[in-house]
C-alpha positions in Angstrom: 13.8 -23.2 -68.2 16.0 -22.9 -65.1 18.9 -20.5 -65.0 22.4 -21.8 -65.2 24.2 -22.2 -62.0 27.1 -19.8 -61.7 30.5 -21.4 -62.2 32.6 -21.8 -59.1 36.3 -21.9 -58.6 37.4 -25.5 -58.7 38.1 -27.0 -55.3 39.3 -30.3 -54.2 36.5 -32.0 -52.1 38.4 -35.2 -51.6 41.9 -33.9 -51.0 45.0 -35.1 -52.8 45.2 -38.8 -53.6 47.4 -40.8 -51.3 49.3 -44.0 -51.9 47.2 -47.1 -51.6 47.0 -48.3 -48.0 46.4 -51.7 -46.6 42.8 -52.8 -46.4 40.9 -51.1 -43.7 38.1 -53.2 -42.2 34.6 -51.7 -42.1 33.7 -49.8 -38.9 32.6 -51.7 -35.9 29.0 -52.7 -36.0 28.8 -52.5 -39.8 27.8 -55.7 -41.5 29.3 -57.0 -44.8 26.0 -56.2 -46.6 26.0 -52.6 -45.2 29.7 -52.1 -46.1 29.7 -53.6 -49.5 26.4 -52.3 -50.9 24.9 -48.9 -51.6 22.1 -47.5 -49.5 19.3 -45.2 -50.6 20.3 -41.6 -51.2 17.1 -39.9 -49.9 15.3 -36.8 -51.2 16.7 -37.0 -54.7 16.0 -34.6 -57.4 17.4 -34.6 -61.0 16.0 -31.1 -61.8 19.5 -29.6 -61.4 20.4 -26.4 -63.1 22.9 -26.4 -65.9 26.6 -26.4 -65.3 29.5 -24.2 -66.3 29.6 -24.0 -70.1 33.4 -24.1 -70.5 35.0 -27.2 -69.0 38.4 -26.7 -67.4 41.4 -27.7 -69.4 44.7 -29.0 -68.2 47.4 -26.3 -68.1 50.8 -27.1 -69.4 52.9 -25.3 -66.9 56.0 -27.5 -67.2 55.3 -29.5 -64.0 55.7 -33.2 -64.1 52.2 -34.5 -63.2 51.9 -38.1 -62.1 49.3 -40.2 -64.0 46.0 -40.9 -62.3 43.0 -43.2 -62.8 40.0 -41.5 -61.2 36.6 -42.9 -60.4 33.6 -40.6 -59.8 30.4 -42.0 -58.4 27.2 -40.0 -58.7 25.2 -41.5 -55.8 21.9 -39.7 -56.3 21.7 -40.6 -60.0 22.8 -44.2 -59.6 20.3 -44.8 -56.8 17.4 -43.2 -58.7 18.2 -45.0 -62.0 18.5 -48.4 -60.2 15.0 -47.9 -58.9 13.9 -47.0 -62.4 15.3 -50.1 -64.2 14.0 -52.6 -61.7 10.7 -50.8 -61.1 10.9 -51.2 -57.4 12.7 -49.9 -54.3 16.2 -51.5 -54.2 16.9 -54.2 -51.6 20.3 -55.3 -50.2 20.5 -57.9 -52.9 19.9 -55.5 -55.7 22.3 -52.8 -54.7 25.8 -52.6 -56.4 28.7 -53.7 -54.2 31.4 -51.0 -53.7 34.0 -53.6 -52.7 33.7 -55.5 -56.0 33.6 -52.2 -58.0 36.8 -51.0 -56.2 38.6 -54.3 -57.1 37.5 -54.0 -60.8 38.6 -50.3 -61.0 42.0 -50.9 -59.4 42.6 -54.0 -61.6 42.0 -51.8 -64.6 44.8 -49.4 -63.5 47.3 -52.1 -64.2 50.4 -53.3 -62.2 51.3 -50.8 -59.5 54.9 -51.9 -59.8 55.3 -50.5 -63.3 57.5 -47.4 -63.6 54.6 -45.5 -65.2 51.9 -46.9 -62.9 48.9 -44.6 -62.3 47.8 -43.4 -58.9 44.2 -44.5 -58.2 41.5 -42.5 -56.5 37.8 -43.3 -56.1 35.3 -40.6 -55.0 31.6 -40.9 -54.1 29.5 -37.8 -54.2 26.3 -37.8 -52.2 23.5 -35.4 -51.1 22.7 -35.8 -47.4 19.1 -35.1 -46.3 18.4 -33.4 -43.0 17.8 -36.7 -41.3 20.6 -39.0 -42.7 19.5 -42.1 -40.9 21.9 -45.0 -41.7 23.9 -42.9 -44.2 26.5 -42.2 -41.5 27.3 -45.9 -41.3 27.3 -46.1 -45.1 29.8 -43.2 -45.4 32.2 -44.7 -42.9 32.0 -48.0 -44.6 32.9 -46.4 -48.0 35.9 -44.7 -46.4 37.0 -48.1 -45.0 37.0 -49.4 -48.6 39.3 -46.7 -49.7 36.8 -44.3 -51.2 36.8 -40.6 -50.6 33.3 -39.2 -49.9 32.1 -35.7 -50.7 28.8 -35.1 -48.8 26.7 -32.0 -49.5 23.6 -31.2 -47.4 20.4 -31.3 -49.4 18.1 -28.8 -47.8 16.5 -27.5 -51.0 15.0 -29.4 -54.0 17.6 -27.9 -56.4 20.6 -28.7 -54.2 22.9 -30.9 -56.3 26.4 -32.2 -56.5 27.0 -32.2 -60.3 29.2 -29.1 -60.2 31.2 -30.6 -57.3 32.0 -33.6 -59.4 33.1 -31.5 -62.4 35.1 -29.3 -60.1 37.0 -32.2 -58.7 37.7 -33.6 -62.1 39.1 -30.2 -63.1 41.3 -30.2 -60.0 42.7 -33.6 -60.8 43.3 -32.5 -64.4 45.6 -29.8 -63.0 47.3 -31.8 -60.3 47.7 -35.0 -62.3 47.8 -36.3 -65.8 44.4 -38.0 -66.1 44.9 -41.3 -67.8 41.5 -42.9 -67.2 38.3 -41.4 -65.8 35.5 -43.7 -64.9 32.2 -42.0 -64.2 29.3 -43.8 -62.7 26.3 -41.7 -63.8 23.5 -41.8 -66.3 23.2 -38.0 -66.3 23.9 -37.1 -69.9 22.5 -33.6 -69.6 25.3 -32.4 -67.3 28.1 -34.7 -68.2 28.0 -35.5 -71.9 29.8 -32.4 -73.2 32.4 -32.1 -70.5 33.3 -35.8 -70.7 33.6 -35.8 -74.5 35.8 -32.7 -74.2 38.1 -34.7 -71.9 38.4 -37.5 -74.5 39.5 -34.9 -77.1 42.2 -33.9 -74.7 43.5 -37.5 -74.5 41.8 -38.9 -71.5 40.2 -42.3 -71.6 36.7 -41.8 -70.3 34.4 -44.7 -69.4 30.8 -44.2 -68.4 29.3 -46.9 -66.2 25.6 -46.8 -65.8 22.4 -48.7 -66.7 21.9 -49.1 -70.4 18.3 -48.1 -70.1 19.2 -44.6 -69.0 22.6 -44.0 -70.5 21.8 -43.2 -74.1 24.2 -40.3 -74.1 27.2 -42.6 -73.6 25.9 -45.5 -75.7 25.4 -43.2 -78.7 28.6 -41.3 -78.3 31.5 -41.8 -80.7 34.0 -40.8 -78.0 32.8 -42.2 -74.7 33.2 -45.9 -73.7 30.2 -47.4 -72.0 29.9 -50.3 -69.6 26.6 -51.5 -68.0 27.0 -51.7 -64.3 25.7 -55.2 -64.2 28.7 -56.2 -66.5 31.2 -55.2 -63.8 32.3 -58.5 -62.3 30.8 -59.1 -58.9 28.9 -55.8 -58.8 25.7 -57.6 -57.9 25.2 -60.7 -55.8 22.4 -61.9 -58.0 21.0 -60.8 -61.5 18.8 -57.7 -61.4 15.1 -58.1 -62.3 15.4 -56.3 -65.6 15.4 -57.1 -69.3 18.1 -55.3 -71.2 17.3 -54.4 -74.8 21.0 -54.7 -75.7 21.0 -58.3 -74.5 17.7 -59.8 -75.5 17.4 -63.6 -75.8 16.9 -64.9 -79.4 13.3 -65.7 -78.8 12.5 -62.4 -77.3 11.4 -61.5 -73.8 8.4 -59.9 -72.0 9.0 -56.7 -70.2 6.5 -56.5 -67.3 4.9 -53.1 -66.4 6.6 -51.2 -63.6 3.2 -49.7 -62.6 -0.3 -50.9 -62.3 -2.4 -50.0 -65.4 -5.3 -49.0 -63.1 -3.0 -46.8 -60.9 -1.7 -45.1 -64.0 -5.2 -44.4 -65.5 -6.4 -43.1 -62.1 -3.6 -40.6 -61.9 -4.0 -39.7 -65.6 -7.7 -39.1 -65.2 -7.2 -37.0 -62.0 -4.7 -34.7 -63.8 -6.9 -34.3 -66.8 -10.0 -33.4 -64.8 -8.2 -31.4 -62.1 
């Protein structure tokens, strides 16, 4: 059992949210597919240590905190679980589109002309391998869509960004009055308890992930859950998956994601090794 990662002072990786600006076009040389869709987050490991046991709570210091709708995107987790549910390496057509997701999120914040309108902020958290490849172009495209990006080097297998995400949520809890928190992650081990605690404090928390890997949110009495494929326009075409929560009346075949012979060969090697 891995030791818990020591708690850190909450910092603000994305900086303070700023008023919505006019649309910024993707950087020169970036195609629409590159800009709108996710790309692989390489060298991913989900064997992250535990997080701080006590989630930060908002402090009532008498300040008037503006309302905020906050989106947190766990890039390593979403990329890994996408590969899991489709049983293959994602292609451009099977990656979620950040432009459509941004539109859905901002629309959910309501009319910005209302006197009590929320600020909106969307943040993508990513591990960056030593050789980032096309990730530089991906990061710049995200920034052009209005997302803040927190990028942490991934030099060791246990380098993770889970604590950074929780830190940033805590910072926003102090600087703003969190009205709605939308978390794109299927990582229930690290997020279930802190997110449910936020709901108890009056925050609307929505988990967006793939239903195959988000049992912690689906089974929660406090968290709201949305399958990523149900976000309008999130994918250019249906994913190659069969959802158990949306089976056809006559049933459906779920094809294997691995060759039977390949599995048995690996199983036999482990047993005799």
